[in-house]
C-alpha positions in Angstrom: 8.9 -7.2 -32.4 9.4 -8.2 -28.7 6.4 -8.3 -26.3 7.9 -5.3 -24.4 8.1 -3.2 -27.5 4.6 -4.2 -28.5 3.4 -3.1 -25.1 5.1 0.3 -25.5 3.7 0.6 -29.0 0.3 0.1 -27.6 0.9 2.9 -25.1 2.3 5.3 -27.6 -0.7 4.8 -29.9 -3.0 6.0 -27.2 -3.9 9.7 -26.9 -1.3 11.6 -24.8 -3.8 12.9 -22.3 -2.9 12.1 -18.7 -6.0 9.9 -18.0 -5.3 7.8 -21.1 -1.7 7.3 -20.1 -2.9 6.4 -16.5 -5.4 3.9 -17.9 -2.6 2.3 -19.9 -0.3 2.1 -16.9 -3.0 0.5 -14.8 -3.8 -2.0 -17.5 -0.2 -3.0 -17.7 0.1 -3.2 -13.9 -3.0 -5.3 -13.3 -2.2 -7.7 -16.2 0.9 -8.9 -14.6 0.8 -12.2 -12.8 3.2 -10.7 -10.2 0.5 -8.1 -9.2 -2.2 -10.7 -8.8 0.2 -13.1 -6.9 0.9 -10.3 -4.4 -2.8 -9.5 -4.0 -3.4 -13.2 -3.6 -0.7 -13.5 -0.9 -2.3 -10.5 1.0 -5.8 -12.1 0.7 -4.3 -15.3 2.2 -3.3 -13.6 5.4 -6.9 -13.1 6.8 -7.8 -16.5 5.4 -5.0 -18.2 7.4 -5.9 -16.2 10.5 -9.5 -17.2 10.3 -8.8 -20.9 9.6 -6.3 -21.0 12.4 -8.8 -19.6 14.9 -11.5 -22.0 13.6 -9.3 -25.1 13.9 -8.2 -24.1 17.4 -11.8 -24.2 18.4 -12.1 -20.5 19.1 -9.9 -20.6 22.3 -9.6 -17.3 23.9 -6.3 -15.4 24.1 -4.0 -13.6 21.7 -3.0 -10.1 20.9 -5.2 -7.3 19.6 -8.5 -8.4 18.0 -7.5 -12.1 17.7 -9.4 -13.2 20.8 -12.6 -11.5 19.5 -12.7 -13.4 16.2 -14.5 -16.5 17.3 -17.4 -14.3 18.6 -17.6 -12.0 15.6 -16.1 -12.7 12.2 -15.7 -9.0 11.4 -12.7 -9.0 13.6 -10.9 -11.1 11.1 -10.7 -8.0 8.8 -9.4 -5.8 11.6 -6.9 -8.3 12.8 -5.6 -8.9 9.3 -5.1 -5.2 8.6 -3.1 -4.9 11.9 -1.0 -7.9 10.9 -0.3 -6.8 7.4 0.7 -3.1 8.1 4.2 -3.7 9.5 5.5 -6.0 6.9 3.3 -7.5 4.2 1.8 -4.4 2.8 5.1 -2.4 2.8 6.8 -5.3 1.1 4.3 -5.4 -1.7 4.2 -1.7 -2.1 8.0 -1.7 -2.2 7.9 -4.1 -5.1 5.5 -2.0 -7.1 6.9 1.4 -6.3 10.5 0.3 -6.7 9.7 -1.1 -10.1 8.0 2.0 -11.5 11.0 3.5 -13.5 13.7 0.9 -13.0 11.5 -1.8 -14.3 10.9 0.1 -17.6 14.6 0.7 -17.9 15.5 -3.0 -17.3 13.1 -4.0 -20.1 14.5 -1.4 -22.5 11.1 0.4 -22.8 11.8 3.5 -20.9 13.4 5.3 -23.8 10.3 4.8 -25.8 8.0 6.1 -23.1 10.0 9.4 -22.5 9.8 10.3 -26.2 6.0 10.0 -26.1 4.1 13.3 -26.2 3.2 13.0 -22.5 6.8 13.9 -21.5 8.9 12.9 -18.5 7.0 14.8 -15.9 3.6 13.4 -16.8 5.1 9.9 -17.0 6.5 10.2 -13.5 3.2 11.4 -12.2 1.4 8.5 -13.9 3.9 6.0 -12.4 3.3 7.4 -8.9 -0.5 7.3 -9.4 -0.2 3.7 -10.5 1.6 2.9 -7.2 -1.1 4.7 -5.3 -3.9 2.8 -7.0 -2.1 -0.5 -6.0 -2.1 0.7 -2.4 -5.9 1.0 -2.6 -6.2 -2.4 -4.1 -3.8 -4.0 -1.6 -5.6 -2.5 1.5 -9.0 -3.4 0.2 -7.9 -6.9 -0.6 -6.9 -7.5 3.0 -10.1 -5.9 4.4 -12.6 -7.5 2.0 -11.0 -10.9 2.2 -11.1 -10.7 6.0 -14.7 -9.7 6.1 -15.8 -12.4 3.7 -13.9 -15.3 5.3 -15.0 -14.0 8.7 -18.6 -14.1 7.6 -18.2 -17.7 6.3 -16.5 -19.2 9.3 -17.9 -17.2 12.2 -21.1 -15.4 13.3 -21.5 -11.7 12.4 -23.0 -9.2 14.7 -22.6 -5.8 16.4 -19.0 -4.7 17.2 -17.9 -3.3 20.5 -15.5 -0.4 19.8 -12.4 0.4 21.9 -14.3 3.1 23.7 -16.9 0.5 24.8 -19.7 1.6 22.5 -21.4 -1.0 20.4 -22.2 -0.3 16.7 -24.1 -2.2 14.1 -22.6 -4.3 11.2 -23.0 -1.5 8.7 -21.1 1.0 10.9 -18.4 -1.6 11.6 -17.9 -2.2 7.8 -17.7 1.6 7.2 -15.0 1.9 9.9 -13.1 -1.0 8.2 -13.2 1.0 5.0 -11.9 4.1 6.9 -9.1 2.0 8.3 -8.2 0.8 4.8 -8.2 4.5 3.7 -5.9 5.4 6.6 -3.5 2.6 5.6 -3.5 3.8 2.0 -2.6 7.3 3.1 0.1 5.9 5.3 1.8 4.2 2.4 1.7 7.1 0.0 4.9 8.5 1.4 6.6 5.2 1.0 5.4 5.2 -2.7 7.2 8.5 -3.2 10.4 7.1 -1.7 10.2 4.0 -3.9 9.6 6.2 -7.0 12.7 8.2 -6.2 14.8 5.2 -5.6 13.6 3.7 -8.8 14.9 6.7 -10.8 18.4 6.1 -9.4 19.0 2.7 -11.0 18.2 0.5 -13.9 18.0 -2.6 -11.7 14.5 -2.9 -10.2 15.4 -5.5 -7.6 17.8 -3.0 -6.0 15.1 -0.2 -5.7 12.5 -2.7 -4.6 14.7 -4.1 -1.8 15.9 -0.6 -0.7 12.3 0.6 -0.4 11.3 -2.4 1.7 14.4 -2.2 3.9 13.8 1.5 4.6 10.3 0.6 5.8 11.7 -1.9 8.2 14.4 0.5 9.4 11.9 3.3 9.9 9.8 1.0 12.2 12.8 -0.2 14.1 14.0 3.4 14.7 10.5 4.2 15.9 10.8 1.6 18.6 14.0 3.1 20.1 13.2 5.4 23.0 16.6 7.0 22.7 15.5 8.4 19.3 12.1 9.7 20.4 13.1 13.2 19.0 12.9 11.9 15.4 9.9 9.6 15.8 7.3 12.1 14.6 9.4 12.5 11.4 9.6 8.8 10.5 7.2 7.9 7.7 6.0 4.8 9.6 5.3 6.6 12.8 1.5 6.8 12.5 1.0 3.5 10.6 -0.9 1.9 13.5 -2.7 5.0 14.6 -5.9 3.8 13.0 -7.1 2.6 16.4 -8.6 6.0 16.8 -11.1 5.1 14.1 -12.5 2.4 16.4 -13.6 4.9 19.0 -16.9 6.7 19.5 -16.7 9.5 18.5 -14.0 9.0 16.0 -10.8 10.8 16.9 -9.3 12.3 13.7 -6.1 13.7 15.2 -3.9 10.7 14.1 -5.4 10.7 10.6 -4.7 14.4 10.1 -1.1 14.1 11.5 -0.5 11.1 9.3 -1.8 12.8 6.2 0.4 15.9 6.8 3.5 13.7 7.4 2.9 11.6 4.3 2.3 14.8 2.3 5.7 16.0 3.4 7.4 12.8 2.2 5.5 13.0 -1.1 6.6 16.6 -1.6 10.3 16.0 -0.7 10.8 12.7 -2.5 8.6 13.6 -5.3 10.7 16.7 -5.9 13.9 14.6 -5.7 12.4 12.1 -8.2 11.5 14.9 -10.6 14.9 16.5 -10.3 16.6 13.1 -11.0 14.4 11.9 -13.8 14.3 15.2 -15.7 18.1 15.3 -15.9 18.7 11.5 -16.3 20.4 10.2 -19.4 18.1 7.4 -20.5 19.9 4.8 -22.6 17.5 1.8 -22.2 
């Protein structure tokens, strides 16, 4: 028996309840070396930022929070999250979401999963939930790695927010977690797009690449003033709106607008994925 068939056999011997199926999916996801390699690459971003600032002797200058890092290590986490949102996080999410269904098909395990008592609809929901959990892990990896390396290499102290108010370390860490949550919400729509694309092919590389490319295209379109009419409808439009969480009081408008937009993408592309997957002839 091949390793892929053994893995499927393990899944099918589990109870068919949704939570058990999800636990099995997460176990498979986080046992892969690829998953840990991507999380390691994300963790390397804040480490590289902190080391570069430390080696440079803390010279002032640079975009965003970079010039604040030498004075307060907590800004490593904020800077890393800003750096990772446009490319690194969408790239890793594209790999996971694009592999959800197509990856099973390419390994010849999808046909075993769809005959399980869980059924196709529950399997699709579990695959999406697995992608969402990876979003949480990815965002927290960047934030936590940034906070840890910042505390090691630089002093830690109260943080001055964008509104000019100074808050304590505990409040600053809480806001970092809120930013991570904001980023997770921002990427949920992209997960739905990747899930749908994954149902269209048996070649995971194609759906992975298409998902990542769409993220880049959406951000490019969002920078063109000639297309400002469609900007609010692009799934990446509010990705950097978490700056409002660094004000006092916190402005929740961007968070709410982002959540509504992502919910729309989840509904549309989730429905497309369901329609495609429930009628798909599965041969592998």
